[in-house]
Wavefront OBJ file of the C-alpha trace (Angstrom):
o trace
v -13.356 -32.430 -25.991
v -12.518 -28.984 -25.982
v -14.924 -27.560 -24.181
v -13.527 -29.932 -21.602
v -9.908 -28.589 -21.790
v -11.711 -25.137 -21.105
v -13.369 -26.417 -18.486
v -9.837 -27.909 -16.877
v -7.542 -24.482 -17.671
v -10.642 -22.792 -15.567
v -10.464 -24.937 -13.136
v -6.840 -25.183 -12.797
v -6.652 -21.229 -11.756
v -10.338 -21.028 -9.849
v -9.771 -18.409 -6.765
v -12.003 -18.642 -4.528
v -15.309 -16.422 -3.984
v -14.744 -15.697 -0.627
v -12.047 -16.206 2.315
v -14.892 -18.439 4.171
v -16.386 -19.770 1.001
v -17.487 -23.677 1.674
v -19.048 -23.874 -1.987
v -15.355 -23.574 -3.691
v -14.100 -25.482 -6.458
v -11.185 -27.980 -4.652
v -9.451 -26.750 -7.794
v -9.003 -23.518 -6.268
v -6.924 -24.620 -3.272
v -3.717 -24.701 -5.650
v -3.490 -20.769 -6.192
v -2.140 -18.564 -4.217
v -4.558 -16.079 -3.263
v -8.363 -16.081 -1.682
v -10.713 -13.291 -3.438
v -13.516 -11.733 -2.015
v -16.023 -9.736 -4.016
v -18.715 -7.636 -2.395
v -21.840 -9.535 -1.844
v -23.892 -7.196 -3.480
v -22.147 -9.158 -6.802
v -21.947 -5.158 -7.468
v -19.419 -4.008 -10.154
v -15.808 -4.019 -7.966
v -13.595 -0.700 -8.479
v -10.652 -1.652 -6.533
v -9.112 -4.324 -5.044
v -7.284 -4.424 -1.831
v -4.052 -6.955 -2.375
v -1.989 -7.887 0.931
v 0.242 -10.785 1.999
v -1.180 -12.868 4.684
v 2.058 -12.810 6.169
v 1.937 -11.365 10.280
v -1.665 -9.297 10.851
v -2.844 -9.532 6.868
v -5.421 -12.068 7.278
v -6.788 -9.016 10.099
v -6.170 -6.025 7.662
v -7.984 -7.367 4.648
v -11.044 -7.916 7.294
v -10.902 -4.940 8.357
v -11.185 -3.580 4.509
v -13.848 -6.165 4.311
v -15.958 -4.493 6.411
v -15.283 -1.182 6.409
v -15.132 0.031 2.724
v -15.567 -3.646 0.936
v -19.582 -3.354 0.538
v -19.420 0.864 0.922
v -17.326 1.514 -2.564
v -16.628 -1.656 -4.317
v -13.540 -3.042 -2.743
v -12.612 -6.744 -3.610
v -9.615 -8.557 -1.370
v -7.244 -10.791 -2.705
v -5.428 -12.114 0.253
v -2.634 -15.168 0.098
v -3.826 -17.897 0.727
v -0.156 -19.278 3.508
v 1.281 -17.490 5.817
v 5.112 -17.754 4.677
v 7.763 -15.879 2.987
v 6.480 -16.265 -0.537
v 6.423 -12.391 -1.535
v 10.306 -12.894 -1.144
v 9.652 -15.355 -4.642
v 10.290 -14.037 -7.772
v 6.617 -15.039 -9.068
v 4.508 -13.405 -6.447
v 3.918 -10.034 -7.551
v 3.632 -10.770 -11.289
v 0.861 -13.471 -9.807
v -1.662 -10.812 -8.445
v -2.088 -9.572 -12.061
v -2.577 -13.222 -13.161
v -4.687 -14.263 -11.010
v -7.068 -11.269 -11.031
v -7.221 -12.012 -14.734
v -8.165 -15.523 -14.203
v -10.908 -14.282 -11.361
v -12.366 -12.220 -14.073
v -13.258 -14.758 -16.409
v -14.156 -17.414 -13.715
v -15.843 -15.246 -11.725
v -17.707 -13.082 -14.800
v -16.394 -9.951 -13.045
v -14.854 -8.722 -15.855
v -13.813 -5.193 -14.468
v -10.709 -7.521 -11.954
v -8.500 -7.732 -14.524
v -7.821 -4.324 -15.153
v -9.549 -3.238 -11.587
v -6.739 -0.485 -9.475
v -5.168 -1.946 -6.212
v -4.187 -0.545 -3.206
v -1.662 -2.400 -1.429
v -0.855 -3.380 2.441
v 2.204 -4.968 3.887
v 3.067 -6.040 7.775
v 6.627 -6.870 8.651
v 9.271 -8.263 6.277
v 6.224 -8.447 3.383
v 6.562 -4.956 2.907
v 9.763 -6.772 0.252
v 6.609 -6.895 -2.242
v 5.360 -3.423 -2.237
v 9.047 -2.580 -3.128
v 8.543 -5.029 -6.336
v 4.752 -3.955 -6.601
v 5.618 0.021 -6.946
v 8.723 -1.190 -9.488
v 6.438 -3.612 -12.111
v 2.706 -1.858 -12.567
v 2.979 1.395 -10.467
v 0.440 3.012 -13.091
v -1.823 0.438 -11.681
v -1.151 1.374 -7.830
v -3.929 3.773 -6.497
v -2.129 3.774 -2.790
v 0.045 2.284 -0.432
v 0.775 1.211 3.522
v 3.785 -0.160 4.639
v 3.070 -1.430 8.146
v 5.302 -1.582 11.108
v 7.669 -2.603 8.551
v 10.136 -4.074 10.731
v 13.140 -2.641 8.768
v 14.100 0.738 7.804
v 15.551 -0.738 4.865
v 11.887 -2.160 3.996
v 11.338 1.710 3.382
v 13.207 2.423 0.591
v 10.307 2.205 -1.976
v 12.120 0.229 -4.588
v 15.201 2.786 -5.278
v 17.410 -0.236 -5.944
v 17.799 -1.880 -9.299
v 16.082 -5.771 -9.459
v 19.223 -7.382 -10.250
v 21.093 -6.186 -6.837
v 17.374 -6.691 -4.339
v 18.688 -8.676 -1.083
v 15.770 -11.036 0.428
v 13.880 -8.407 1.976
v 13.160 -5.279 -0.266
v 15.781 -3.367 -2.101
v 18.783 -2.100 -1.231
v 19.094 0.803 0.650
v 18.647 4.705 -1.116
v 21.092 6.365 1.226
v 25.183 5.593 -0.490
v 28.005 5.915 1.507
v 29.009 8.704 0.024
v 25.445 10.441 1.078
v 24.297 10.285 -2.529
v 20.688 9.286 -2.868
v 19.828 6.887 -5.761
v 16.524 8.663 -7.989
v 13.118 7.155 -7.138
v 11.116 6.516 -9.879
v 8.913 9.181 -11.283
v 5.735 6.688 -11.157
v 6.439 5.415 -7.368
v 6.894 9.055 -6.228
v 3.362 10.447 -7.740
v 1.862 7.319 -5.529
v 0.842 8.268 -2.198
v 2.153 5.575 0.938
v 2.622 5.888 4.439
v 4.546 4.415 6.850
v 3.482 3.342 9.742
v 6.206 2.821 12.762
v 5.310 1.790 16.308
v 7.794 2.765 18.661
v 6.759 -0.221 21.408
v 7.862 -2.376 18.510
v 10.287 -5.207 20.089
v 10.980 -7.467 17.263
v 12.535 -10.750 18.260
v 15.178 -10.960 15.265
v 18.713 -11.715 16.442
v 20.591 -8.353 16.291
v 17.329 -5.911 15.617
v 18.188 -2.580 17.162
v 14.517 -0.532 17.477
v 16.017 2.768 17.547
v 18.680 1.878 14.687
v 15.928 0.579 12.427
v 13.452 3.590 13.329
v 16.239 5.801 12.320
v 17.188 4.436 8.688
v 13.101 4.600 7.847
v 13.026 7.739 8.557
v 15.931 8.473 6.606
v 15.032 6.551 3.887
v 11.512 7.994 3.434
v 13.517 11.142 4.465
v 14.657 10.647 1.233
v 11.881 10.108 -1.070
v 10.343 12.980 0.280
v 13.379 15.150 -0.711
v 12.727 13.902 -4.273
v 9.031 14.600 -4.178
v 7.401 11.793 -3.403
v 3.969 11.769 -2.113
v 5.112 9.910 1.609
v 4.062 10.603 5.009
v 5.069 8.700 8.199
v 3.057 7.926 11.033
v 5.146 7.279 14.173
v 2.455 5.289 17.036
v 3.318 3.820 20.605
v 0.709 0.680 20.543
v 1.458 -2.442 22.290
v 3.176 -5.010 19.983
v 3.882 -5.698 15.992
v 0.410 -6.073 15.175
v -2.929 -3.906 14.678
v -3.589 -2.060 17.613
v -5.720 0.608 16.998
v -4.417 1.881 13.498
v -7.139 0.842 11.870
v -8.808 4.032 11.588
v -5.692 5.909 10.105
v -5.125 3.476 7.413
v -8.794 3.443 6.477
v -9.229 7.582 6.499
v -6.075 7.029 4.319
v -6.920 5.185 1.673
v -10.396 6.476 1.388
v -9.086 9.554 1.196
v -6.646 8.234 -1.950
v -9.163 6.331 -3.780
v -10.968 9.948 -3.701
v -8.136 11.775 -5.318
v -7.346 8.920 -7.991
v -10.317 6.899 -9.088
v -11.116 8.845 -12.303
v -15.362 9.505 -11.381
v -16.720 7.973 -14.428
v -13.313 4.931 -14.318
v -14.751 1.531 -15.667
v -11.792 -1.470 -15.609
v -14.668 -3.704 -17.167
v -13.438 -1.304 -20.160
v -9.806 -2.024 -19.516
v -6.772 -0.566 -17.811
v -7.785 2.420 -15.521
v -5.809 6.029 -16.095
v -5.729 6.728 -12.505
v -5.621 10.668 -11.945
v -2.204 12.289 -11.109
v -2.194 13.612 -7.719
v -0.380 17.277 -7.943
v 2.177 17.431 -4.800
v 1.173 21.642 -4.977
v -3.192 20.133 -4.015
v -1.484 18.468 -0.660
v -0.649 19.310 2.747
v 3.131 19.176 4.343
v 4.150 19.933 7.722
v 7.004 22.301 7.767
v 9.575 20.601 10.149
v 10.853 23.178 11.687
v 7.722 24.055 13.134
v 5.482 20.887 13.098
v 2.787 23.785 11.271
v 0.894 22.056 8.541
v 0.193 24.062 5.708
v -1.491 24.148 2.475
v 1.122 22.963 0.239
v 1.194 25.927 -1.979
v 1.045 28.643 1.363
v 4.115 27.325 2.764
v 5.939 29.912 3.692
v 8.882 30.576 1.258
v 11.620 30.082 4.089
v 9.660 27.004 4.418
v 11.511 23.258 3.477
v 8.915 21.673 0.636
v 10.230 18.573 0.464
v 11.628 17.922 3.531
v 8.217 17.600 5.445
v 5.798 14.657 4.739
v 3.394 15.092 2.481
v -0.617 15.100 3.362
v -3.261 14.442 0.860
v -6.508 16.329 2.224
v -7.443 18.895 5.031
v -9.434 16.675 6.936
v -6.616 13.413 6.859
v -4.243 15.926 7.919
v -6.172 17.206 10.792
v -6.008 13.438 11.726
v -3.016 12.491 11.383
v -1.708 15.587 13.333
v -4.040 14.214 16.501
v -3.044 10.918 16.210
v 1.506 10.672 14.984
v 3.194 11.116 17.584
v 5.892 12.621 15.305
v 3.036 15.492 14.569
v 1.545 17.315 17.438
v 1.546 20.650 15.526
v -0.706 22.707 14.617
v -2.541 23.246 11.798
v -2.861 26.787 9.572
v -5.921 27.972 7.864
v -5.087 27.438 4.408
v -8.026 30.078 3.649
v -9.527 28.606 0.856
l 1 2 3 4 5 6 7 8 9 10 11 12 13 14 15 16 17 18 19 20 21 22 23 24 25 26 27 28 29 30 31 32 33 34 35 36 37 38 39 40 41 42 43 44 45 46 47 48 49 50 51 52 53 54 55 56 57 58 59 60 61 62 63 64 65 66 67 68 69 70 71 72 73 74 75 76 77 78 79 80 81 82 83 84 85 86 87 88 89 90 91 92 93 94 95 96 97 98 99 100 101 102 103 104 105 106 107 108 109 110 111 112 113 114 115 116 117 118 119 120 121 122 123 124 125 126 127 128 129 130 131 132 133 134 135 136 137 138 139 140 141 142 143 144 145 146 147 148 149 150 151 152 153 154 155 156 157 158 159 160 161 162 163 164 165 166 167 168 169 170 171 172 173 174 175 176 177 178 179 180 181 182 183 184 185 186 187 188 189 190 191 192 193 194 195 196 197 198 199 200 201 202 203 204 205 206 207 208 209 210 211 212 213 214 215 216 217 218 219 220 221 222 223 224 225 226 227 228 229 230 231 232 233 234 235 236 237 238 239 240 241 242 243 244 245 246 247 248 249 250 251 252 253 254 255 256 257 258 259 260 261 262 263 264 265 266 267 268 269 270 271 272 273 274 275 276 277 278 279 280 281 282 283 284 285 286 287 288 289 290 291 292 293 294 295 296 297 298 299 300 301 302 303 304 305 306 307 308 309 310 311 312 313 314 315 316 317 318 319 320 321 322 323 324 325 326 327 328 329 330 331 332
C-alpha cells in the first residue's frame, strides 16, 4: 500500500519528457509545464524556461533545435497560452516542477540545473519575479518585444506593490531611481524591442512605451546592471529574424557563467560571477564599442550598453538599430 501511495504522488506531479510525447501518462496533463529533455539522454547542464504566451513555443523549438542536444539544454514550456504568469504560484512552480521531474525522469540534475529565462510581450512580468525570487540560479534572461516599458523594470519595485504586469517603474516622479538588487544587476540581460511593433491594446503608444523601456533599462545600466537593448526593425510582434541574436546571447552567457566542473546532480551550482570590467561597452557619445577596461577616461562607464564578449559585440553592432558604431581594437 505504501508503494502504491508513492506511485500516486509521483503521477500527480508528472511532467512530460517531450512536448509531443504521445506515451506520456495522462496524469501529466495536470501539470502547468511541458518538459523536453535532449534525446541523447545525457546530463542536463541548464534549463531554458519560457511561458507559452505569445511566441514562447516557437522560441522553445529554436532552442531545442540549435542548443538542446549540442549543449545539453532542456526546455520547460507552459502547457497553456494564458496569463498564468501573473499568478503568485507561477514562479515557484518552476522549481517544484523541476524537482519532481528530477525524480520521475531519473535526471537528478534537474532539481538544481541553472536556468535561462525568456519571455515575450507581457510575459516579461514573470521574469521580474524570477529575478527577485531565485537570482542565484539564473544564467541570463531575455525580454523579447516586451510590449510595455514598465515590463523592463528589472524588479526594482517591492513585491507588495507589484501591479498586474511586472513591477512599478524604477523612475520616481522626483527623478530619484529605485535601487536594483545587486543579485539582479549581476545577471546578463537583453531587451529586444521592435520599431515596427504595432500592438492593438487600447491606449498603446509605441513611441512612449519605447522611451519608457529605454529609460528603465538605461537606469538599470547606470546602476551597473549587465544589460543591453537591441532595437530591431522586424515585421510584427513575433519572432521574425531575431533568433540568431538571441541564440548567440544565450550561448555566450552559458560559456561565461557555467563553471567548467558544474554538476547540478550534486546540488546547487555556484554560477561564475561575470565582471563588468571583462565585458564591452558602447560609448553613448560616439557609439564606439570598447573593451570596458579600455573605455576612454572621459567615457561614461555606466551609460553605454554592456555587452558580454567581443564576438557578441560584433554581432550586436551589425544587428541592432541603436548600435551601428565602430568597434575599437581592444589590443588584447
